[in-house]
C-alpha positions, 0 to 999 in steps of 0.5 A, a space after each residue: 499499499 503507498 506510504 501517503 494512504 491511510 491503513 486499510 483495515 480498522 486495527 491499523 487506522 485505530 490506536 492502541 494495542 492489538 490486546 486492547 482492540 481485540 477486547 474492544 472489538 473482536 473477543 466474544 462479549 460473554 468472554 469479555 464479561 468474564 474477564 470483567 467479573 474476575 477483575 472485580 472479584 479480585 479486586 474487592 477481595 485484594 481491597 479486602 485483604 490490604 485494609 487493616 481489620 477489614 473482617 472486623 469492620 464488616 462484622 461490626 458495623 452495618 456496611 453490608 447492608 449499606 452495599 447491597 441496599 445500594 446494589 439492590 436499588 440499582 440493579 431494579 434501576 438498571 432493569 427498568 433502564 434496559 426494559 425501556 432501551 428495549 422498547 425504544 429499539 422495538 419501537 423502530 420497527 413498529 408503525 402504520 402500514 404506510 410507513 411500513 410500506 414506505 420503508 419497504 420501497 426504500 429498501 426495494 429501491 435501494 436493492 435494485 440501485 445495488 443490482 444495476 452497481 454489481 450487474 446482477 439481476 437480483 442483489 443477494 440477500 444475505 448481508 455478508 454476501 450483498 456486501 461481498 458483491 459490492 467489494 468484489 465488483 469494486 475489485 473488478 472495476 479497479 482492474 478495469 480502469 487500469 487497463 483503460 489508462 495508458 502506462 508511463 503517465 502522471 495519470 497511470 501512477 496515480 491509479 496503480 496507487 489506487 488499484 493496488 491498494 483497492 483490489 489487495 483490501 478487496 480480496 482480503 475482505 471478500 475472503 473474510 466475508 465469504 460464510 460470515 453469518 449475521 449476528 456475529 461480529 465477523 460482517 461488520 468487522 470485515 466491512 470495516 476493513 474495507 477502507 471505501 472512504 480514502 479510495 472514493 477521496 482518491 477516485 475524485 482526486 483522479 477524475 479532478 486532476 486528469 480530467 483531460 487525460 481520462 479518455 472518455 473508456 477510462 472517465 467511464 471505468 471511473 464513474 463506474 468505480 466510484 458509483 460501487 464505492 458510494 453504494 457500499 458506505 450506505 450499505 455498511 451503515 444499514 447493516 451496521 444498524 441492524 447489527 447493533 440493534 441485534 446486540 441491543 436486544 441480545 444485551 437486554 436478554 442477557 441482563 434480565 436473565 443476570 438480574 435475578 441472581 444479582 437480585 436474590 443475592 443482593 436481597 439475601 445479603 440484606 435481609 439473612 446474612 449476618 456476619 457475627 455469625 460467619 466464622 473461620 477462612 477459606 484459602 486463607 481468606 476470613 470467610 465473611 470477606 470471601 461472601 462479601 465479595 462473591 456477593 457484591 461481584 454477583 450483584 454487579 453481572 448485570 452492569 459488568 454485561 452492559 459495560 462488554 456490550 457497550 464498549 464494542 458499540 461505542 468503539 464501532 460507532 466512534 470509527 464510523 462516525 461520518 460517512 464518505 471521505 471526511 478527515 476526522 482526526 488531524 495527522 502530521 502525514 496529513 497536514 503534509 500530504 493532502 492525499 492521506 486523508 484519514 476517512 471517516 471510519 478512524 477516530 474523531 
Protein backbone atom coordinates (compact mmCIF):
# COMPACT_ATOMS: atom_id res chain seq x y z
CA UNK A 1 0.00 0.00 0.00
CA UNK A 2 1.26 3.56 -0.66
CA UNK A 3 3.01 5.28 2.21
CA UNK A 4 0.68 8.28 2.08
CA UNK A 5 -2.56 6.29 2.23
CA UNK A 6 -4.27 5.35 5.49
CA UNK A 7 -4.30 1.71 6.44
CA UNK A 8 -7.08 -0.41 4.96
CA UNK A 9 -7.86 -2.24 8.19
CA UNK A 10 -9.59 -0.68 11.15
CA UNK A 11 -6.85 -1.98 13.41
CA UNK A 12 -4.24 -0.23 11.27
CA UNK A 13 -6.10 3.08 11.44
CA UNK A 14 -6.95 2.87 15.13
CA UNK A 15 -4.57 3.60 17.97
CA UNK A 16 -3.84 1.20 20.80
CA UNK A 17 -2.37 -2.24 21.25
CA UNK A 18 -3.66 -5.39 19.57
CA UNK A 19 -4.82 -6.70 22.96
CA UNK A 20 -6.85 -3.55 23.60
CA UNK A 21 -8.51 -3.68 20.18
CA UNK A 22 -9.17 -7.39 20.58
CA UNK A 23 -10.94 -6.79 23.90
CA UNK A 24 -12.92 -3.86 22.51
CA UNK A 25 -13.95 -5.43 19.19
CA UNK A 26 -13.22 -9.07 18.42
CA UNK A 27 -13.51 -10.85 21.76
CA UNK A 28 -16.76 -12.66 22.56
CA UNK A 29 -18.80 -10.43 24.85
CA UNK A 30 -19.37 -13.31 27.26
CA UNK A 31 -15.62 -13.75 27.57
CA UNK A 32 -15.14 -10.02 28.16
CA UNK A 33 -17.86 -10.13 30.83
CA UNK A 34 -16.14 -13.10 32.49
CA UNK A 35 -12.83 -11.20 32.49
CA UNK A 36 -14.52 -8.16 34.04
CA UNK A 37 -16.15 -10.37 36.67
CA UNK A 38 -12.75 -11.83 37.54
CA UNK A 39 -11.17 -8.39 37.76
CA UNK A 40 -13.94 -7.05 40.01
CA UNK A 41 -13.80 -10.08 42.30
CA UNK A 42 -10.00 -9.99 42.54
CA UNK A 43 -9.97 -6.22 43.14
CA UNK A 44 -12.65 -6.44 45.83
CA UNK A 45 -10.86 -9.29 47.58
CA UNK A 46 -7.50 -7.55 47.30
CA UNK A 47 -8.92 -4.34 48.77
CA UNK A 48 -10.35 -6.28 51.71
CA UNK A 49 -7.04 -8.08 52.32
CA UNK A 50 -5.04 -4.84 52.17
CA UNK A 51 -7.40 -2.88 54.42
CA UNK A 52 -6.51 -3.41 58.07
CA UNK A 53 -9.23 -5.12 60.12
CA UNK A 54 -11.60 -5.50 57.16
CA UNK A 55 -13.29 -8.60 58.59
CA UNK A 56 -13.83 -6.99 62.01
CA UNK A 57 -15.22 -3.86 60.35
CA UNK A 58 -17.73 -5.91 58.38
CA UNK A 59 -18.86 -7.79 61.49
CA UNK A 60 -19.19 -4.72 63.71
CA UNK A 61 -20.86 -2.25 61.33
CA UNK A 62 -23.84 -2.17 58.99
CA UNK A 63 -21.63 -1.75 55.89
CA UNK A 64 -23.05 -4.92 54.28
CA UNK A 65 -26.63 -3.66 54.55
CA UNK A 66 -25.61 -0.27 53.13
CA UNK A 67 -23.65 -1.82 50.24
CA UNK A 68 -26.23 -4.37 49.14
CA UNK A 69 -29.19 -2.03 49.58
CA UNK A 70 -27.45 0.28 47.10
CA UNK A 71 -26.72 -2.63 44.75
CA UNK A 72 -30.32 -3.84 45.01
CA UNK A 73 -31.64 -0.41 44.09
CA UNK A 74 -29.13 -0.06 41.26
CA UNK A 75 -30.09 -3.47 39.82
CA UNK A 76 -33.79 -2.66 39.82
CA UNK A 77 -33.10 0.74 38.24
CA UNK A 78 -30.77 -0.79 35.66
CA UNK A 79 -33.27 -3.47 34.65
CA UNK A 80 -35.93 -0.80 34.26
CA UNK A 81 -33.64 1.22 32.01
CA UNK A 82 -32.80 -1.87 29.95
CA UNK A 83 -36.48 -2.60 29.45
CA UNK A 84 -36.98 1.00 28.36
CA UNK A 85 -34.07 0.67 25.94
CA UNK A 86 -35.51 -2.56 24.59
CA UNK A 87 -38.85 -0.88 24.00
CA UNK A 88 -37.07 1.99 22.22
CA UNK A 89 -35.36 -0.46 19.86
CA UNK A 90 -38.61 -2.30 19.22
CA UNK A 91 -40.49 0.93 18.62
CA UNK A 92 -38.38 1.54 15.52
CA UNK A 93 -39.85 -1.64 14.04
CA UNK A 94 -43.43 -0.63 14.79
CA UNK A 95 -45.55 1.70 12.70
CA UNK A 96 -48.62 2.15 10.55
CA UNK A 97 -48.95 0.20 7.34
CA UNK A 98 -48.09 3.32 5.32
CA UNK A 99 -44.80 3.71 7.17
CA UNK A 100 -43.97 0.04 6.66
CA UNK A 101 -44.79 0.34 2.96
CA UNK A 102 -42.49 3.35 2.60
CA UNK A 103 -39.69 1.40 4.29
CA UNK A 104 -40.30 -1.51 1.95
CA UNK A 105 -40.24 0.70 -1.14
CA UNK A 106 -37.02 2.41 -0.05
CA UNK A 107 -35.39 -0.93 0.70
CA UNK A 108 -36.42 -2.36 -2.68
CA UNK A 109 -35.25 0.79 -4.48
CA UNK A 110 -31.84 0.49 -2.85
CA UNK A 111 -31.64 -3.20 -3.72
CA UNK A 112 -32.45 -2.34 -7.34
CA UNK A 113 -29.67 0.29 -7.35
CA UNK A 114 -27.31 -2.25 -5.82
CA UNK A 115 -28.21 -4.89 -8.43
CA UNK A 116 -27.53 -2.39 -11.21
CA UNK A 117 -24.23 -1.38 -9.63
CA UNK A 118 -22.95 -4.95 -9.36
CA UNK A 119 -24.35 -5.99 -12.76
CA UNK A 120 -26.58 -8.68 -11.23
CA UNK A 121 -30.25 -9.46 -11.97
CA UNK A 122 -31.00 -9.58 -8.22
CA UNK A 123 -28.88 -8.31 -5.34
CA UNK A 124 -27.87 -11.00 -2.80
CA UNK A 125 -30.21 -11.42 0.17
CA UNK A 126 -27.67 -12.28 2.87
CA UNK A 127 -25.88 -9.23 4.36
CA UNK A 128 -22.42 -10.78 4.06
CA UNK A 129 -22.96 -11.75 0.43
CA UNK A 130 -24.54 -8.37 -0.32
CA UNK A 131 -21.45 -6.52 0.92
CA UNK A 132 -19.15 -9.10 -0.68
CA UNK A 133 -20.72 -8.43 -4.08
CA UNK A 134 -19.87 -4.72 -3.77
CA UNK A 135 -16.30 -5.48 -2.72
CA UNK A 136 -15.70 -7.97 -5.54
CA UNK A 137 -17.19 -5.69 -8.19
CA UNK A 138 -15.10 -2.79 -6.88
CA UNK A 139 -11.97 -4.90 -7.40
CA UNK A 140 -13.05 -5.88 -10.92
CA UNK A 141 -13.80 -2.28 -11.89
CA UNK A 142 -10.49 -1.15 -10.49
CA UNK A 143 -8.77 -3.60 -12.85
CA UNK A 144 -10.90 -2.28 -15.72
CA UNK A 145 -9.76 1.25 -14.88
CA UNK A 146 -6.12 0.23 -14.93
CA UNK A 147 -6.57 -1.47 -18.31
CA UNK A 148 -8.16 1.68 -19.75
CA UNK A 149 -5.27 3.98 -18.75
CA UNK A 150 -2.07 4.17 -20.83
CA UNK A 151 1.14 3.31 -19.02
CA UNK A 152 4.07 5.59 -18.15
CA UNK A 153 1.97 8.71 -17.52
CA UNK A 154 1.25 10.75 -14.36
CA UNK A 155 -2.34 9.51 -14.61
CA UNK A 156 -1.14 5.89 -14.65
CA UNK A 157 0.92 6.43 -11.48
CA UNK A 158 -2.09 7.71 -9.51
CA UNK A 159 -4.37 5.02 -10.92
CA UNK A 160 -1.86 2.28 -10.05
CA UNK A 161 -1.67 3.57 -6.51
CA UNK A 162 -5.45 3.45 -6.15
CA UNK A 163 -5.88 0.10 -7.90
CA UNK A 164 -3.11 -1.66 -5.97
CA UNK A 165 -4.65 -0.56 -2.69
CA UNK A 166 -8.20 -1.36 -3.72
CA UNK A 167 -7.66 -4.79 -5.28
CA UNK A 168 -5.62 -6.16 -2.38
CA UNK A 169 -8.07 -4.74 0.16
CA UNK A 170 -11.05 -6.13 -1.77
CA UNK A 171 -9.58 -9.63 -1.95
CA UNK A 172 -8.92 -9.77 1.80
CA UNK A 173 -12.34 -8.42 2.76
CA UNK A 174 -14.10 -10.70 0.27
CA UNK A 175 -12.39 -13.72 1.85
CA UNK A 176 -13.41 -12.56 5.33
CA UNK A 177 -17.03 -12.08 4.28
CA UNK A 178 -17.33 -15.49 2.64
CA UNK A 179 -19.46 -17.68 4.88
CA UNK A 180 -19.87 -14.98 7.55
CA UNK A 181 -23.20 -15.06 9.37
CA UNK A 182 -25.14 -11.95 10.33
CA UNK A 183 -25.61 -11.54 14.07
CA UNK A 184 -21.95 -12.20 14.71
CA UNK A 185 -19.45 -9.36 14.71
CA UNK A 186 -17.47 -10.90 11.83
CA UNK A 187 -19.70 -9.31 9.16
CA UNK A 188 -19.34 -5.80 10.56
CA UNK A 189 -15.65 -6.39 11.33
CA UNK A 190 -14.90 -7.39 7.74
CA UNK A 191 -16.91 -4.46 6.35
CA UNK A 192 -14.99 -2.02 8.54
CA UNK A 193 -11.74 -3.28 7.00
CA UNK A 194 -12.78 -2.13 3.51
CA UNK A 195 -11.45 1.42 3.45
CA UNK A 196 -13.94 2.65 0.84
CA UNK A 197 -13.83 6.22 2.09
CA UNK A 198 -10.22 6.96 1.13
CA UNK A 199 -10.78 5.18 -2.19
CA UNK A 200 -13.71 7.47 -3.02
CA UNK A 201 -11.51 10.44 -2.19
CA UNK A 202 -8.66 9.10 -4.34
CA UNK A 203 -10.97 8.39 -7.29
CA UNK A 204 -12.49 11.86 -7.18
CA UNK A 205 -9.02 13.38 -6.88
CA UNK A 206 -7.91 11.51 -10.02
CA UNK A 207 -11.00 12.71 -11.87
CA UNK A 208 -10.31 16.32 -10.89
CA UNK A 209 -6.57 16.43 -11.48
CA UNK A 210 -6.46 14.35 -14.67
CA UNK A 211 -9.72 15.30 -16.34
CA UNK A 212 -7.96 16.22 -19.60
CA UNK A 213 -5.92 13.02 -19.67
CA UNK A 214 -8.86 10.68 -19.08
CA UNK A 215 -10.15 9.03 -22.23
CA UNK A 216 -13.85 8.33 -22.60
CA UNK A 217 -13.26 4.68 -21.73
CA UNK A 218 -11.14 5.52 -18.67
CA UNK A 219 -13.64 8.17 -17.51
CA UNK A 220 -16.49 5.68 -17.72
CA UNK A 221 -14.46 3.05 -15.85
CA UNK A 222 -13.66 5.58 -13.12
CA UNK A 223 -17.32 6.61 -12.82
CA UNK A 224 -18.41 2.98 -12.55
CA UNK A 225 -15.82 2.36 -9.84
CA UNK A 226 -16.89 5.45 -7.89
CA UNK A 227 -20.53 4.40 -8.17
CA UNK A 228 -20.03 1.05 -6.48
CA UNK A 229 -17.77 2.55 -3.79
CA UNK A 230 -20.36 5.19 -2.95
CA UNK A 231 -23.10 2.57 -2.66
CA UNK A 232 -20.96 0.47 -0.32
CA UNK A 233 -21.04 3.27 2.28
CA UNK A 234 -24.81 3.36 2.97
CA UNK A 235 -25.00 -0.44 2.64
CA UNK A 236 -22.40 -0.88 5.36
CA UNK A 237 -24.07 1.71 7.60
CA UNK A 238 -27.42 -0.02 7.17
CA UNK A 239 -26.08 -3.40 8.25
CA UNK A 240 -24.12 -1.77 11.06
CA UNK A 241 -27.38 -0.27 12.35
CA UNK A 242 -29.14 -3.63 12.12
CA UNK A 243 -26.24 -5.25 13.98
CA UNK A 244 -26.45 -2.66 16.75
CA UNK A 245 -30.16 -3.39 17.15
CA UNK A 246 -29.37 -7.11 17.24
CA UNK A 247 -26.70 -6.53 19.90
CA UNK A 248 -29.00 -4.35 22.02
CA UNK A 249 -31.68 -7.05 21.99
CA UNK A 250 -29.11 -9.69 23.02
CA UNK A 251 -27.86 -7.32 25.71
CA UNK A 252 -31.37 -6.79 27.05
CA UNK A 253 -32.00 -10.52 27.33
CA UNK A 254 -28.62 -11.17 28.96
CA UNK A 255 -29.12 -8.43 31.55
CA UNK A 256 -32.62 -9.61 32.39
CA UNK A 257 -31.28 -13.13 32.97
CA UNK A 258 -28.32 -11.90 35.04
CA UNK A 259 -30.57 -9.59 37.07
CA UNK A 260 -32.39 -12.51 38.71
CA UNK A 261 -29.40 -13.95 40.64
CA UNK A 262 -28.17 -10.40 41.30
CA UNK A 263 -31.50 -9.51 42.94
CA UNK A 264 -31.62 -12.76 44.89
CA UNK A 265 -28.08 -12.36 46.22
CA UNK A 266 -28.59 -8.69 47.14
CA UNK A 267 -31.86 -9.50 48.90
CA UNK A 268 -30.25 -12.37 50.80
CA UNK A 269 -27.31 -10.25 51.91
CA UNK A 270 -29.62 -7.51 53.19
CA UNK A 271 -32.35 -9.61 54.78
CA UNK A 272 -30.71 -12.85 55.96
CA UNK A 273 -26.93 -12.60 56.01
CA UNK A 274 -25.48 -12.06 59.49
CA UNK A 275 -21.71 -11.50 59.37
CA UNK A 276 -21.28 -12.08 63.09
CA UNK A 277 -22.31 -15.71 62.67
CA UNK A 278 -19.78 -16.39 59.89
CA UNK A 279 -16.46 -17.65 61.19
CA UNK A 280 -13.42 -19.45 59.85
CA UNK A 281 -11.28 -19.01 56.76
CA UNK A 282 -11.24 -20.33 53.20
CA UNK A 283 -7.77 -20.69 51.66
CA UNK A 284 -6.45 -18.25 54.24
CA UNK A 285 -9.16 -15.64 53.56
CA UNK A 286 -11.71 -14.76 56.22
CA UNK A 287 -15.03 -16.36 55.24
CA UNK A 288 -17.05 -13.19 55.76
CA UNK A 289 -14.73 -11.21 53.49
CA UNK A 290 -14.98 -13.90 50.83
CA UNK A 291 -18.79 -13.94 51.12
CA UNK A 292 -19.02 -10.19 50.66
CA UNK A 293 -16.65 -10.26 47.65
CA UNK A 294 -18.64 -13.03 45.97
CA UNK A 295 -21.99 -11.37 46.71
CA UNK A 296 -20.89 -7.96 45.45
CA UNK A 297 -19.46 -9.47 42.26
CA UNK A 298 -22.66 -11.39 41.49
CA UNK A 299 -24.72 -8.25 42.12
CA UNK A 300 -22.54 -6.33 39.65
CA UNK A 301 -22.80 -8.86 36.79
CA UNK A 302 -25.69 -7.01 35.01
CA UNK A 303 -23.62 -3.81 34.96
CA UNK A 304 -20.53 -5.68 33.74
CA UNK A 305 -22.59 -7.20 30.90
CA UNK A 306 -23.73 -3.72 29.92
CA UNK A 307 -20.14 -2.48 30.01
CA UNK A 308 -18.88 -5.34 27.80
CA UNK A 309 -21.49 -4.74 25.08
CA UNK A 310 -21.34 -0.94 25.16
CA UNK A 311 -17.54 -0.98 24.81
CA UNK A 312 -17.84 -2.66 21.40
CA UNK A 313 -20.78 -0.54 20.22
CA UNK A 314 -19.08 2.69 21.30
CA UNK A 315 -15.77 1.69 19.66
CA UNK A 316 -17.40 0.86 16.32
CA UNK A 317 -19.47 4.06 16.46
CA UNK A 318 -16.39 6.18 17.16
CA UNK A 319 -14.59 4.77 14.13
CA UNK A 320 -17.58 5.24 11.81
CA UNK A 321 -18.85 8.65 12.84
CA UNK A 322 -18.79 9.97 9.29
CA UNK A 323 -19.94 8.46 6.02
CA UNK A 324 -17.85 9.48 3.04
CA UNK A 325 -14.31 10.84 2.60
CA UNK A 326 -13.98 13.14 5.60
CA UNK A 327 -10.94 13.68 7.83
CA UNK A 328 -11.96 13.62 11.50
CA UNK A 329 -8.52 13.45 13.08
CA UNK A 330 -5.52 15.57 12.12
CA UNK A 331 -2.18 13.83 11.69
CA UNK A 332 1.28 14.97 10.68
CA UNK A 333 0.99 13.06 7.43
CA UNK A 334 -2.37 14.65 6.66
CA UNK A 335 -0.92 18.08 7.21
CA UNK A 336 2.08 17.40 4.99
CA UNK A 337 0.49 15.34 2.20
CA UNK A 338 -3.10 16.03 1.20
CA UNK A 339 -3.36 12.58 -0.31
CA UNK A 340 -3.20 11.16 3.17
CA UNK A 341 -6.87 11.85 3.96
CA UNK A 342 -7.65 9.61 6.91
CA UNK A 343 -11.20 8.54 6.29
CA UNK A 344 -14.30 9.03 8.34
CA UNK A 345 -13.83 5.49 9.69
CA UNK A 346 -10.89 6.62 11.82
CA UNK A 347 -10.94 8.03 15.30
CA UNK A 348 -12.66 11.33 15.91
